[in-house]
C-alpha positions, 0 to 999 in steps of 0.5 A: 409425175408432171407437177406443172400439168396438174397445177395448171388444171388446179389454177383453172379450177381456182379461177371458177371462184373469182368474184365470189370468195372475197375477202378469201383467196381463190383456190383450186385443187386437183387429186391424182392417183395412179396417173389419173385425175380422180377429183377436182374442186375449188373454193366456191364462195366466202364461208363455204368449204375450201378447195381441198375439202371440196375435192376430197368430198367429191372423190368417190375413190380411196384417197390413200397415197394419192397426190393433192395439187393445190394452188395455195398452202392448205389452212391449218386453223379453224375459221368459217370452216375446219382446217384443210390439213385435217381432211388431208391427214384423215384421208391419208393423202400421200403427197401435197404439191403446193403453188403459193405459200400463204402469207396469212399469219395463221398459216404462213408455213404452219400448214406445210409443217403440220403435213410433214409432221404426219409423214406427208410429202410436201412439194412447194412453189410449183408454178409459184409465179402463176399461183401468186398472180391469181391471188394478188388481191388476197396477198395485198389485203392479208398483209396490209389490211387495206383494199387492193385498188385498181384505177380503171379508165377508157380513153382515146388514142390522144388521151381523152375520156370525153369530148369538150362538151363532156360526151363520153358514150361510147369511147370503147367498143362493145367487147371492151365494155363487156370486159369492164363488167367482167372486171366489176365481178372480180372486185369487192367494191367499185368506187366513184366520186360525186361528180361522176354520179352527178354527171353520168348517173351510173348504176355501177352494177355488174352485167355479164353476157354469155359468150355462148351462141345465146348472146342475150343470156346474162350470167349470174354476177356478184354486184360489187359494193358501190362506194361514192366519195362525197365530201360534203354529202350532196349526192342526188337522192334521185340518182340511180345508186341511191334509188337502188341502195336497198338492192345493191349495197351502197356506201357513201364516204363523207366528211359531213357529220350532220345527222339530218343531212345523212338521214335520207340516205340512211333511210334509202338503204345507204351506209354512211362512212364518216372520214376526216378531210385532207385538204378539201376532200376526204382522207383516202388513206383513212378511208382505205383503213375503214374499208379494210376493217369492213372486209372489203379487199379490193376496189375498182376505181372508176372515178373522174380525173380529180378522184384519180389524181387524188388516189394516186397522190394518196398512194392507194392505187396498186394497178392501172387499167387503161382501155384505149380506143382507136379514136382521136377527140382533140380539144384543149377542154376535153377531159383526161383520165387524171386531173388535179395539178399534176406533177411539177417535173418528170422525175415526180411521175407515178411509175408503172411497171409489168405491163400486160396488153390485151386486144379487145377487137379494135380496142387495147387494154393495157394493165400496169402495176404501180411501182412500189418506189412511188407508192412508198415515197 
């Protein structure tokens, strides 16, 4: 049997749940019997049934002796839903083919062991790299208990994010901007600094348009939680984020403990997260711990130059997304993606690896992982 063929289909199924399952992983499942696919399923939303149970429930045929392909090791513990291993055993599925091993301590090999104890053949690590890559957020979060952070920015070919007057709309084209909104749907939260709110007054919501012939059809999206890093709590109360806090969950991370200053934000629907200062700004490492406790597994960082540098300096950034436009702004006073004091010598640079390049009409998206050598030093 072509295990890789069916695992690729399971990966496609898993992707259907991206943006809806946080902080759970995205998982896809395919059931094959007598060389034919008899059912498919995926984890649709956090709290709902897992992929294996959805595929089993959708199947109208006898599952005895069938082969189940699943991108992640089946769970064997009670959480918001019953163990998937129970359903596999009860339906007498003969073989289970697995892509990724689950690093969750509640599973971590126990699911495979339980299946084998019941006489089910288990084949593991089929397309492991591909299955691992679709759950980089979950793997990071379940191991570290802190969010996976992606630093995103758009810049010109000469590395500018705005002209010397501060104008920045628009650097990239429409397709690149649509891609940003698609990315926003994928992450649990989007984070900016106070200066971005003051200067740009963004909505920080997710608007995805259909790729069908009806270009004006907006796709239902999951708005990420909005997080504003505001050390001294001076976000304008008439800003778009505050005015819509009752509709889109909004958090303000601050070192201001004054309840009188906090009150109007809370009355507007915001959640205040108090963290200590580190230097002149909030302690980002402490903030990540707090957000992890709130089950926020991932953050798209769309901050300005100073917040970007602070995040890199704090070692919280896991990935960098750079949208590059074929334009040149020039100007000594024009802003760049990363500010702060910078590094003193080249050997102190933030190291990036495993680049991925995507063409978006005239623009280019380059994605890198932040090297662990840098993050751990």
